All heavy atoms as an XYZ file, in Angstrom:
805
protein
N     -53.007     27.898     17.777
C     -52.284     26.919     17.026
C     -52.688     27.025     15.458
O     -53.914     27.072     15.259
C     -52.670     25.543     17.549
C     -51.963     24.462     16.904
S     -52.196     22.730     17.679
C     -51.103     22.965     19.097
N     -51.781     26.880     14.643
C     -52.050     26.971     13.184
C     -53.107     25.883     12.906
O     -53.023     24.709     13.330
C     -50.821     26.731     12.365
O     -49.827     27.739     12.717
C     -51.076     26.918     10.849
N     -54.160     26.241     12.060
C     -55.211     25.198     11.611
C     -55.249     25.224     10.116
O     -55.148     26.121      9.425
C     -56.520     25.744     12.248
O     -56.217     25.782     13.715
C     -57.587     24.862     11.852
N     -55.612     23.958      9.626
C     -55.929     23.712      8.221
C     -57.291     23.415      8.075
O     -57.856     22.639      8.833
C     -54.991     22.532      7.713
C     -53.595     22.938      7.751
C     -55.435     22.316      6.236
C     -52.549     21.756      7.322
N     -57.896     24.072      7.165
C     -59.312     23.867      6.840
C     -59.290     23.066      5.445
O     -58.746     23.272      4.555
C     -60.009     25.271      6.614
C     -61.411     25.109      6.245
C     -62.064     26.581      6.133
O     -62.405     27.117      7.156
O     -61.985     27.138      5.040
N     -60.255     22.023      5.631
C     -60.322     21.127      4.424
C     -61.757     21.181      4.006
O     -62.668     20.748      4.839
C     -59.966     19.785      4.892
C     -58.557     19.591      5.362
C     -58.236     18.278      5.980
C     -57.507     19.801      4.145
N     -62.059     21.434      2.770
C     -63.341     21.379      2.261
C     -63.256     20.634      0.894
O     -62.782     21.105     -0.139
C     -63.810     22.841      1.886
N     -64.083     19.517      0.979
C     -64.058     18.593     -0.187
C     -65.492     18.960     -0.931
O     -66.539     18.979     -0.262
C     -64.052     17.213      0.092
C     -63.984     16.265     -1.004
C     -63.615     14.900     -0.593
N     -62.114     14.854     -0.568
C     -61.366     14.407      0.395
N     -61.878     14.042      1.586
N     -60.023     14.441      0.366
N     -65.517     18.949     -2.268
C     -66.722     19.272     -3.115
C     -66.611     18.786     -4.469
O     -65.527     18.443     -4.910
C     -66.980     20.860     -2.939
C     -66.033     21.659     -3.444
C     -65.912     22.089     -4.751
C     -65.097     22.125     -2.556
C     -64.852     22.951     -5.140
C     -64.022     23.011     -3.035
C     -63.991     23.358     -4.277
N     -67.723     18.872     -5.073
C     -67.779     18.522     -6.574
C     -68.303     19.680     -7.271
O     -69.043     20.644     -6.827
C     -68.842     17.329     -6.866
C     -68.385     16.116     -6.223
C     -69.186     14.970     -6.787
N     -68.802     13.693     -6.304
C     -67.834     12.955     -6.706
N     -67.103     13.399     -7.776
N     -67.371     11.785     -6.158
N     -67.784     19.810     -8.563
C     -68.132     20.908     -9.411
C     -68.601     20.290    -10.817
O     -67.867     19.362    -11.287
C     -66.940     21.848     -9.709
C     -67.259     22.931    -10.667
C     -66.461     22.432     -8.341
N     -69.639     20.731    -11.335
C     -70.072     20.199    -12.598
C     -69.017     20.726    -13.659
O     -68.408     21.827    -13.585
C     -71.405     20.772    -13.081
C     -72.575     20.348    -12.128
C     -72.779     18.873    -12.277
O     -72.570     18.224    -13.289
O     -73.209     18.337    -11.242
N     -68.826     19.864    -14.732
C     -67.699     20.243    -15.729
C     -67.921     21.594    -16.303
O     -66.879     22.387    -16.517
C     -67.550     19.172    -16.837
C     -67.156     17.844    -16.288
O     -66.451     17.840    -15.239
O     -67.479     16.746    -17.008
N     -69.114     21.956    -16.589
C     -69.409     23.196    -17.271
C     -68.994     24.485    -16.329
O     -68.941     25.603    -16.854
C     -70.887     23.286    -17.620
N     -68.845     24.269    -15.059
C     -68.529     25.291    -14.124
C     -67.053     25.419    -13.790
O     -66.603     26.428    -13.072
C     -69.343     25.267    -12.918
N     -66.331     24.531    -14.131
C     -64.868     24.361    -13.680
C     -64.092     25.688    -14.216
O     -63.351     26.255    -13.367
C     -64.161     23.126    -14.297
C     -62.631     23.256    -14.115
C     -64.697     21.980    -13.664
N     -64.168     26.137    -15.386
C     -63.464     27.271    -15.888
C     -63.806     28.567    -15.088
O     -62.911     29.228    -14.658
C     -63.802     27.578    -17.375
C     -63.079     26.579    -18.301
O     -62.207     25.741    -17.737
O     -63.445     26.536    -19.449
N     -65.067     28.736    -14.753
C     -65.477     29.809    -13.845
C     -64.947     29.743    -12.544
O     -64.528     30.724    -11.887
C     -66.952     30.043    -13.990
C     -67.472     30.512    -15.230
C     -68.909     30.844    -15.311
N     -69.797     29.773    -14.869
C     -70.323     28.801    -15.391
N     -69.996     28.495    -16.713
N     -71.178     27.951    -14.887
N     -65.055     28.494    -11.921
C     -64.528     28.327    -10.625
C     -63.083     28.736    -10.474
O     -62.563     29.476     -9.445
C     -64.734     26.867    -10.232
C     -64.095     26.399     -8.924
C     -65.199     26.483     -7.820
C     -63.495     24.992     -9.051
N     -62.310     28.253    -11.388
C     -60.821     28.587    -11.344
C     -60.610     30.065    -11.705
O     -59.798     30.719    -11.076
C     -60.027     27.741    -12.339
C     -58.533     28.049    -12.522
C     -60.212     26.251    -11.987
N     -61.278     30.637    -12.640
C     -61.127     32.053    -12.965
C     -61.532     33.019    -11.926
O     -60.821     33.916    -11.759
C     -61.902     32.323    -14.364
N     -62.499     32.639    -11.130
C     -62.965     33.480    -10.085
C     -62.266     33.334     -8.844
O     -62.393     34.098     -7.823
C     -64.500     33.318     -9.933
C     -65.325     33.804    -11.083
C     -66.772     33.482    -10.970
O     -67.264     33.247     -9.831
O     -67.463     33.475    -12.020
N     -61.365     32.327     -8.637
C     -60.686     31.950     -7.436
C     -59.887     33.089     -6.910
O     -59.918     33.472     -5.702
C     -59.839     30.763     -7.680
C     -59.019     30.307     -6.546
C     -59.859     29.654     -5.464
N     -58.813     29.156     -4.487
C     -59.271     28.543     -3.339
N     -60.462     28.303     -3.171
N     -58.349     28.101     -2.606
N     -58.988     33.776     -7.677
C     -58.139     34.868     -7.192
C     -58.949     35.946     -6.502
O     -58.519     36.377     -5.405
C     -57.334     35.271     -8.352
C     -57.347     34.232     -9.346
C     -58.673     33.498     -9.103
N     -60.017     36.314     -7.087
C     -60.890     37.542     -6.595
C     -61.443     36.987     -5.248
O     -61.498     37.791     -4.296
C     -61.913     38.076     -7.458
N     -61.880     35.777     -5.183
C     -62.539     35.182     -4.014
C     -61.481     35.152     -2.873
O     -61.729     35.567     -1.790
C     -63.079     33.811     -4.259
C     -63.968     33.284     -3.195
S     -62.913     32.499     -1.846
C     -62.532     30.988     -2.630
N     -60.295     34.655     -3.102
C     -59.281     34.547     -2.155
C     -58.844     35.871     -1.549
O     -58.699     36.037     -0.337
C     -58.167     33.669     -2.630
C     -56.987     33.749     -1.662
C     -58.493     32.313     -2.904
N     -58.786     36.838     -2.571
C     -58.320     38.128     -2.140
C     -59.308     38.754     -1.079
O     -59.068     39.455     -0.192
C     -58.104     39.086     -3.274
C     -57.718     40.439     -3.040
C     -56.390     40.586     -2.026
O     -55.563     39.733     -2.234
O     -56.283     41.578     -1.332
N     -60.660     38.570     -1.489
C     -61.673     39.047     -0.653
C     -61.684     38.405      0.686
O     -61.937     39.033      1.765
C     -63.013     39.022     -1.374
N     -61.484     37.087      0.703
C     -61.515     36.361      1.891
C     -60.361     36.837      2.822
O     -60.443     37.040      4.018
C     -61.340     34.852      1.566
C     -61.302     34.038      2.915
S     -61.408     32.269      2.399
C     -59.813     32.048      1.725
N     -59.155     36.991      2.155
C     -57.980     37.457      2.974
C     -58.230     38.907      3.441
O     -57.744     39.180      4.663
C     -56.817     37.403      2.144
C     -56.205     36.019      1.813
C     -55.068     36.010      0.965
N     -54.007     36.440      1.813
C     -53.114     37.313      1.303
N     -53.154     37.745      0.118
N     -52.088     37.725      2.116
N     -58.818     39.786      2.796
C     -59.230     41.160      3.385
C     -60.124     41.054      4.537
O     -59.981     41.746      5.490
C     -59.898     41.960      2.284
C     -58.863     42.631      1.340
C     -59.486     43.733      0.439
N     -60.785     43.396     -0.108
C     -60.995     42.792     -1.340
N     -59.919     42.450     -2.090
N     -62.089     42.601     -1.712
N     -61.111     40.205      4.399
C     -62.165     40.170      5.500
C     -61.705     39.269      6.635
O     -62.047     39.626      7.791
C     -63.496     39.483      4.926
C     -64.419     39.117      5.974
C     -65.110     40.319      6.598
N     -66.134     39.965      7.447
C     -66.008     39.484      8.731
N     -64.740     39.396      9.238
N     -67.072     39.166      9.490
N     -60.718     38.336      6.413
C     -60.333     37.462      7.447
C     -58.748     37.500      7.422
O     -58.183     36.459      6.693
C     -60.850     35.929      7.285
C     -62.391     35.975      7.221
C     -63.049     35.778      5.907
C     -63.108     36.169      8.309
C     -64.412     35.645      5.920
C     -64.563     36.083      8.197
C     -65.078     35.859      6.998
N     -58.097     38.351      8.039
C     -56.663     38.421      8.079
C     -55.988     37.239      8.559
O     -54.683     37.069      8.358
C     -56.298     39.700      8.772
C     -57.539     39.964      9.572
C     -58.665     39.411      8.943
N     -56.601     36.361      9.303
C     -55.933     35.103      9.778
C     -55.845     33.950      8.782
O     -55.026     32.985      9.017
N     -56.200     34.315      7.454
C     -56.018     33.438      6.430
C     -54.607     33.558      5.893
O     -54.259     34.595      5.432
C     -57.014     33.725      5.225
S     -56.780     32.656      3.929
N     -53.763     32.513      6.036
C     -52.405     32.543      5.611
C     -51.983     32.136      4.281
O     -51.137     32.634      3.603
C     -51.565     31.764      6.646
C     -51.694     32.214      8.087
C     -50.799     31.298      9.028
C     -51.213     33.697      8.273
N     -52.828     31.061      3.869
C     -52.594     30.532      2.422
C     -53.890     29.750      2.047
O     -54.638     29.413      2.921
C     -51.468     29.626      2.535
N     -54.057     29.539      0.787
C     -55.192     28.810      0.177
C     -54.704     27.968     -1.033
O     -53.980     28.617     -1.851
C     -56.324     29.656     -0.152
N     -55.075     26.746     -1.114
C     -54.667     25.855     -2.174
C     -55.954     25.173     -2.647
O     -56.667     24.522     -1.947
C     -53.647     24.834     -1.666
C     -52.476     25.387     -1.000
C     -52.508     25.570      0.361
C     -51.347     25.883     -1.742
C     -51.386     26.145      1.061
C     -50.275     26.429     -1.113
C     -50.249     26.546      0.291
O     -49.200     27.042      0.907
N     -56.202     25.361     -3.958
C     -57.348     24.638     -4.490
C     -56.730     23.410     -5.341
O     -55.897     23.700     -5.993
C     -58.118     25.492     -5.582
C     -59.334     24.937     -6.230
C     -60.373     24.479     -5.258
C     -59.851     25.889     -7.280
N     -57.181     22.229     -4.950
C     -56.672     21.024     -5.624
C     -57.809     20.230     -6.232
O     -59.002     20.295     -5.755
C     -55.917     20.141     -4.471
O     -56.860     19.675     -3.544
C     -54.848     20.998     -3.770
N     -57.572     19.500     -7.119
C     -58.462     18.562     -7.859
C     -57.833     17.002     -7.627
O     -56.689     16.817     -7.897
C     -58.554     18.885     -9.233
C     -59.608     18.119     -9.909
C     -60.026     18.609    -11.257
N     -61.289     18.087    -11.554
C     -61.909     18.360    -12.788
N     -61.316     19.266    -13.638
N     -63.015     18.000    -13.137
N     -58.690     16.236     -7.022
C     -58.360     14.828     -6.737
C     -58.510     14.017     -8.049
O     -59.158     14.350     -8.954
C     -59.229     14.266     -5.644
C     -58.975     15.194     -4.407
C     -59.672     14.696     -3.122
O     -59.227     13.725     -2.556
O     -60.852     15.230     -2.929
N     -57.902     12.856     -7.969
C     -57.951     11.869     -9.189
C     -59.331     11.528     -9.570
O     -59.729     11.231    -10.689
C     -57.097     10.610     -8.788
C     -55.535     10.910     -8.779
O     -55.218     11.972     -9.299
O     -54.902     10.089     -8.087
N     -60.260     11.414     -8.680
C     -61.632     11.055     -8.811
C     -62.458     12.209     -9.324
O     -63.749     12.100     -9.530
C     -62.295     10.400     -7.662
C     -62.474     11.190     -6.433
O     -62.143     12.497     -6.607
O     -63.037     10.853     -5.440
N     -61.991     13.459     -9.517
C     -62.655     14.602    -10.040
C     -63.219     15.461     -9.000
O     -63.758     16.508     -9.282
N     -63.118     14.992     -7.727
C     -63.564     15.934     -6.699
C     -62.540     17.009     -6.451
O     -61.324     16.854     -6.796
C     -63.889     15.158     -5.295
C     -65.032     14.338     -5.441
C     -65.277     13.582     -4.067
N     -64.163     12.723     -3.701
C     -63.934     12.122     -2.559
N     -64.858     12.191     -1.510
N     -62.941     11.438     -2.218
N     -63.010     18.042     -5.763
C     -62.013     19.129     -5.494
C     -61.762     19.089     -3.906
O     -62.734     18.849     -3.195
C     -62.693     20.460     -5.890
C     -62.787     20.577     -7.326
C     -63.787     20.000     -8.119
C     -61.965     21.267     -8.212
N     -63.570     20.229     -9.514
C     -62.503     20.975     -9.581
C     -60.807     21.979     -8.033
C     -61.927     21.580    -10.631
C     -60.242     22.522     -9.157
C     -60.757     22.357    -10.491
N     -60.575     19.601     -3.528
C     -60.232     19.761     -2.080
C     -59.753     21.129     -2.017
O     -58.648     21.464     -2.486
C     -59.311     18.708     -1.475
C     -58.912     18.696     -0.114
C     -60.067     18.580      0.681
C     -57.846     17.820      0.167
N     -60.389     22.068     -1.244
C     -59.864     23.308     -0.864
C     -59.171     23.252      0.394
O     -59.749     22.855      1.421
C     -60.992     24.367     -0.800
C     -60.637     25.719     -1.000
O     -59.468     26.078     -1.231
O     -61.536     26.653     -1.053
N     -57.922     23.551      0.445
C     -57.084     23.640      1.594
C     -56.658     25.024      2.028
O     -56.035     25.775      1.275
C     -55.798     22.702      1.320
C     -54.953     22.660      2.652
C     -56.166     21.375      0.895
N     -57.112     25.535      3.251
C     -56.743     26.860      3.658
C     -56.008     26.695      4.904
O     -56.422     26.097      5.859
C     -58.147     27.625      3.699
C     -57.891     29.096      4.197
C     -58.998     27.591      2.500
N     -54.990     27.549      5.013
C     -54.139     27.608      6.288
C     -54.547     28.881      7.032
O     -54.540     29.909      6.439
C     -52.666     27.610      5.789
C     -51.661     27.682      7.023
C     -51.690     26.460      7.726
C     -50.378     27.909      6.393
N     -54.854     28.632      8.280
C     -55.329     29.717      9.198
C     -54.295     29.923     10.369
O     -53.793     28.859     10.735
C     -56.650     29.448      9.769
C     -57.722     29.423      8.645
C     -58.249     28.329      8.073
C     -58.483     30.555      8.106
N     -59.171     28.796      7.106
C     -59.446     30.048      7.190
C     -58.496     31.936      8.476
C     -60.253     30.962      6.587
C     -59.335     32.691      7.840
C     -60.144     32.250      6.959
N     -54.225     31.096     10.833
C     -53.348     31.436     11.960
C     -53.733     30.669     13.198
O     -53.008     30.262     13.960
C     -53.249     32.936     12.121
C     -52.201     33.358     13.121
C     -52.177     34.845     13.246
N     -53.418     35.578     13.039
C     -53.609     36.600     12.316
N     -52.498     37.226     11.599
N     -54.638     37.261     12.163
N     -55.064     30.551     13.359
C     -55.635     29.846     14.530
C     -56.958     29.180     14.345
O     -57.652     29.607     13.315
C     -55.904     30.907     15.719
O     -56.959     31.700     15.377
N     -57.339     28.292     15.113
C     -58.543     27.509     14.875
C     -59.783     28.477     15.104
O     -60.834     28.409     14.313
C     -58.688     26.323     15.834
C     -59.933     25.579     15.626
C     -60.046     24.406     16.489
N     -61.017     23.424     15.955
C     -60.817     22.310     15.484
N     -59.551     21.824     15.326
N     -61.767     21.613     14.969
N     -59.631     29.362     16.075
C     -60.609     30.365     16.300
C     -61.052     31.302     15.044
O     -62.124     31.446     14.685
C     -60.435     31.286     17.395
N     -59.927     31.708     14.352
C     -60.023     32.529     13.098
C     -60.690     31.695     12.095
O     -61.588     32.075     11.274
C     -58.833     33.051     12.728
C     -58.256     34.192     13.676
C     -56.990     34.585     13.388
O     -56.016     33.787     13.488
O     -56.648     35.854     13.153
N     -60.357     30.369     11.893
C     -60.855     29.469     10.921
C     -62.385     29.305     11.187
O     -63.160     29.324     10.252
C     -60.117     28.141     10.902
N     -62.710     29.015     12.366
C     -64.120     28.698     12.757
C     -64.881     30.069     12.605
O     -66.048     30.025     12.121
C     -64.226     28.261     14.096
C     -63.696     26.857     14.243
C     -63.596     26.261     15.518
O     -63.886     26.976     16.632
O     -63.459     25.083     15.625
N     -64.426     31.249     12.838
C     -65.129     32.448     12.743
C     -65.445     32.707     11.242
O     -66.493     33.079     10.743
C     -64.415     33.670     13.271
C     -64.941     34.982     12.868
C     -66.373     35.241     13.279
O     -66.795     34.626     14.215
O     -67.042     36.058     12.545
N     -64.308     32.488     10.316
C     -64.546     32.603      8.966
C     -65.587     31.710      8.330
O     -66.485     31.967      7.542
C     -63.177     32.353      8.226
N     -65.552     30.405      8.903
C     -66.534     29.335      8.401
C     -67.967     29.937      8.709
O     -68.928     29.632      7.931
C     -66.223     28.105      9.075
N     -68.173     30.514      9.931
C     -69.477     30.957     10.313
C     -70.034     32.022      9.527
O     -71.266     32.214      9.265
C     -69.532     31.369     11.714
C     -69.536     30.123     12.716
C     -69.764     30.646     14.187
N     -68.740     31.523     14.573
C     -67.715     31.075     15.300
N     -67.467     29.827     15.445
N     -66.690     31.901     15.728
N     -69.103     32.914      8.963
C     -69.489     34.196      8.291
C     -69.016     34.377      6.952
O     -69.178     35.430      6.325
C     -69.136     35.364      9.197
O     -67.811     35.416      9.383
N     -68.535     33.271      6.328
C     -67.892     33.464      4.930
C     -68.946     33.947      3.907
O     -68.647     34.576      2.929
C     -67.285     32.128      4.530
C     -66.384     32.419      3.325
C     -68.296     30.947      4.352
C     -65.088     32.947      3.631
N     -70.187     33.461      4.083
C     -71.390     33.854      3.113
C     -71.557     35.252      3.144
O     -72.285     35.815      2.228
C     -72.521     33.067      3.448
C     -72.410     31.611      3.009
O     -71.503     31.324      2.091
O     -73.135     30.714      3.574
N     -71.045     36.218      4.154
C     -71.303     37.487      4.145
C     -70.267     38.175      3.304
O     -70.410     39.465      3.032
C     -71.168     38.085      5.581
O     -69.786     38.009      5.994
C     -72.120     37.402      6.472
N     -69.275     37.625      2.730
C     -68.382     38.131      1.755
C     -68.983     37.814      0.324
O     -68.924     36.669     -0.056
C     -66.998     37.490      1.882
C     -65.921     38.176      0.956
C     -66.473     37.613      3.284
N     -69.352     38.921     -0.373
C     -70.000     38.728     -1.616
C     -69.223     37.893     -2.672
O     -69.811     36.879     -3.276
C     -70.252     40.068     -2.167
C     -70.253     40.954     -1.036
C     -69.308     40.316     -0.059
N     -67.869     38.000     -2.720
C     -67.053     37.224     -3.664
C     -67.098     35.807     -3.301
O     -66.997     34.960     -4.200
C     -65.663     37.781     -3.876
C     -65.630     39.154     -4.296
C     -65.774     40.289     -3.252
O     -66.247     40.015     -2.228
O     -65.367     41.510     -3.607
N     -67.130     35.581     -2.012
C     -67.099     34.149     -1.584
C     -68.434     33.453     -1.847
O     -68.510     32.336     -2.399
C     -66.803     33.979     -0.051
S     -65.076     34.683      0.223
N     -69.468     34.167     -1.556
C     -70.858     33.610     -1.791
C     -70.978     33.307     -3.237
O     -71.642     32.340     -3.655
C     -71.838     34.575     -1.263
N     -70.574     34.190     -4.104
C     -70.686     34.114     -5.469
C     -69.858     32.852     -5.984
O     -70.361     32.033     -6.879
C     -70.255     35.354     -6.258
N     -68.679     32.794     -5.562
C     -67.828     31.654     -5.831
C     -68.532     30.211     -5.470
O     -68.349     29.163     -6.235
C     -66.480     31.686     -5.322
C     -65.432     30.861     -5.765
C     -64.664     30.954     -6.914
C     -64.996     29.647     -5.068
N     -63.812     29.851     -7.015
C     -63.955     29.043     -5.997
C     -65.214     28.958     -3.887
C     -63.254     27.873     -5.601
C     -64.566     27.790     -3.620
C     -63.612     27.208     -4.502
N     -69.071     30.159     -4.322
C     -69.728     28.957     -3.769
C     -70.823     28.395     -4.729
O     -71.063     27.306     -4.821
C     -70.111     29.127     -2.435
C     -69.175     29.398     -1.301
C     -69.405     30.171     -0.295
C     -67.854     28.820     -1.543
C     -68.405     30.332      0.721
C     -66.821     29.126     -0.538
C     -67.237     29.774      0.601
N     -71.345     29.329     -5.571
C     -72.440     28.888     -6.459
C     -72.010     27.809     -7.516
O     -72.742     27.064     -8.011
C     -73.158     30.069     -7.140
C     -72.310     30.683     -8.251
C     -73.073     31.864     -8.858
N     -72.434     32.317    -10.172
C     -71.326     33.034    -10.083
N     -70.777     33.403     -8.989
N     -70.765     33.415    -11.302
N     -70.690     27.823     -7.731
C     -69.997     26.866     -8.647
C     -70.049     25.373     -8.034
O     -69.811     24.430     -8.689
C     -68.728     27.220     -9.068
C     -68.659     28.562     -9.801
N     -69.486     28.859    -10.808
C     -67.987     29.643     -9.535
C     -69.309     30.148    -11.157
N     -68.289     30.599    -10.407
N     -70.247     25.206     -6.764
C     -70.121     23.993     -6.189
C     -71.438     23.188     -6.278
O     -72.476     23.834     -5.953
C     -69.748     24.180     -4.647
C     -68.322     24.694     -4.424
C     -69.864     22.771     -3.847
C     -67.924     25.210     -3.154
N     -71.410     22.109     -6.761
C     -72.609     21.281     -7.014
C     -72.965     20.386     -5.836
O     -74.251     20.069     -5.650
C     -72.632     20.472     -8.348
O     -71.518     19.547     -8.334
N     -72.046     19.939     -5.203
C     -72.208     18.990     -3.928
C     -70.980     19.242     -2.943
O     -69.876     19.192     -3.477
C     -72.337     17.653     -4.396
N     -71.307     19.312     -1.789
C     -70.311     19.464     -0.756
C     -70.231     18.237      0.163
O     -71.241     17.591      0.520
C     -70.651     20.626      0.199
O     -69.703     20.726      1.244
N     -68.914     17.829      0.455
C     -68.791     16.666      1.342
C     -68.371     17.175      2.754
O     -67.911     16.400      3.625
C     -67.657     15.822      0.803
O     -68.003     15.282     -0.430
N     -68.472     18.456      2.957
C     -68.349     18.952      4.370
C     -67.098     19.767      4.468
O     -66.271     19.835      3.576
N     -66.989     20.383      5.619
C     -65.857     21.190      5.998
C     -65.330     20.570      7.381
O     -66.069     20.337      8.200
C     -66.329     22.636      6.141
C     -65.257     23.675      6.667
C     -64.390     24.092      5.489
C     -66.077     24.813      7.131
N     -63.935     20.540      7.371
C     -63.395     20.224      8.703
C     -62.139     20.968      8.932
O     -61.567     21.450      8.098
C     -63.125     18.764      8.904
C     -62.270     18.093      7.776
C     -62.374     16.534      7.957
N     -61.255     16.085      7.046
C     -60.281     15.281      7.456
N     -60.179     15.036      8.716
N     -59.430     14.832      6.644
N     -61.769     21.169     10.200
C     -60.561     21.935     10.696
C     -59.598     20.891     11.411
O     -60.122     20.117     12.237
C     -60.952     23.049     11.555
C     -61.740     24.037     10.852
N     -63.030     24.256     11.162
C     -61.390     24.896      9.948
C     -63.376     25.248     10.416
N     -62.350     25.689      9.548
N     -58.376     20.955     11.089
C     -57.407     20.104     11.798
C     -56.251     21.069     12.202
O     -55.923     22.046     11.607
C     -56.854     19.012     10.825
C     -57.923     18.047     10.543
C     -56.219     19.482      9.635
N     -55.696     20.678     13.403
C     -54.673     21.657     13.971
C     -53.292     21.093     13.557
O     -53.072     19.738     13.538
C     -54.813     21.648     15.550
C     -56.000     22.456     16.024
C     -56.237     22.622     17.463
O     -55.539     21.871     18.164
O     -57.132     23.320     17.771
N     -52.414     21.979     13.225
C     -51.095     21.517     12.794
C     -50.236     21.271     14.020
O     -50.124     22.273     14.845
C     -50.427     22.627     12.007
C     -48.950     22.259     11.629
C     -51.221     22.935     10.748
N     -49.734     20.045     14.171
C     -48.981     19.698     15.287
C     -47.523     19.832     15.145
O     -46.725     20.354     16.062
C     -49.308     18.178     15.775
C     -48.409     17.752     16.905
C     -50.711     18.014     16.119
N     -47.147     19.626     13.869
C     -45.687     19.798     13.481
C     -45.693     20.167     11.984
O     -46.582     19.783     11.211
C     -44.964     18.511     13.682
C     -43.451     18.666     13.476
O     -42.799     19.580     14.082
O     -42.882     17.960     12.558
N     -44.810     20.978     11.539
C     -44.636     21.399     10.203
C     -43.317     21.643      9.787
O     -42.524     22.135     10.616
C     -45.605     22.494     10.023
N     -42.988     21.488      8.570
C     -41.724     21.931      7.914
C     -42.135     22.368      6.492
O     -42.634     21.653      5.728
C     -40.789     20.789      7.829
C     -39.439     21.285      7.149
C     -38.522     21.869      7.719
C     -39.188     21.311      5.783
N     -37.530     22.294      6.880
C     -38.059     22.044      5.661
C     -39.978     20.988      4.640
C     -37.407     22.308      4.392
C     -39.383     21.298      3.309
C     -38.073     21.978      3.263
N     -41.836     23.612      6.208
C     -41.279     24.546      7.070
C     -42.423     25.085      8.002
O     -43.563     24.902      7.800
C     -40.882     25.711      6.168
C     -41.740     25.507      4.797
C     -42.027     24.165      4.767
N     -42.049     25.663      9.108
C     -42.944     26.260     10.067
C     -43.684     27.307      9.438
O     -43.174     28.302      8.949
C     -42.082     26.695     11.301
C     -42.969     27.108     12.381
O     -44.274     27.175     12.166
O     -42.490     27.405     13.503
N     -45.034     27.230      9.448
C     -45.940     28.234      8.765
C     -45.969     29.596      9.507
O     -46.290     30.667      9.074
C     -47.276     27.760      8.709
C     -47.322     26.673      9.817
C     -45.978     26.143      9.918
N     -45.414     29.535     10.798
C     -45.542     30.723     11.632
C     -44.374     31.706     11.297
O     -43.904     32.315     10.656
C     -45.449     30.477     13.085
């Protein structure tokens, strides 16, 4: 079942430009290592927190990536910009339009 990964975090103002600039390389490296990654959206909330939304082909693939994401050098380097994490969670897509599959 298609799964959405939600990761909420904070970034210091001084690190925002690097966070955004390094994002394409990080996502490309993540997609190469984890082919179940279908899409990724980096969002900024009104209160200044960030929400990373990643679409996965399955929950198993999302959970495997979460366990070993730090082994991808570009991902580990990108995470250094995060000053505080509010955690990671996975939710299964029950219905969607358009259908991601």
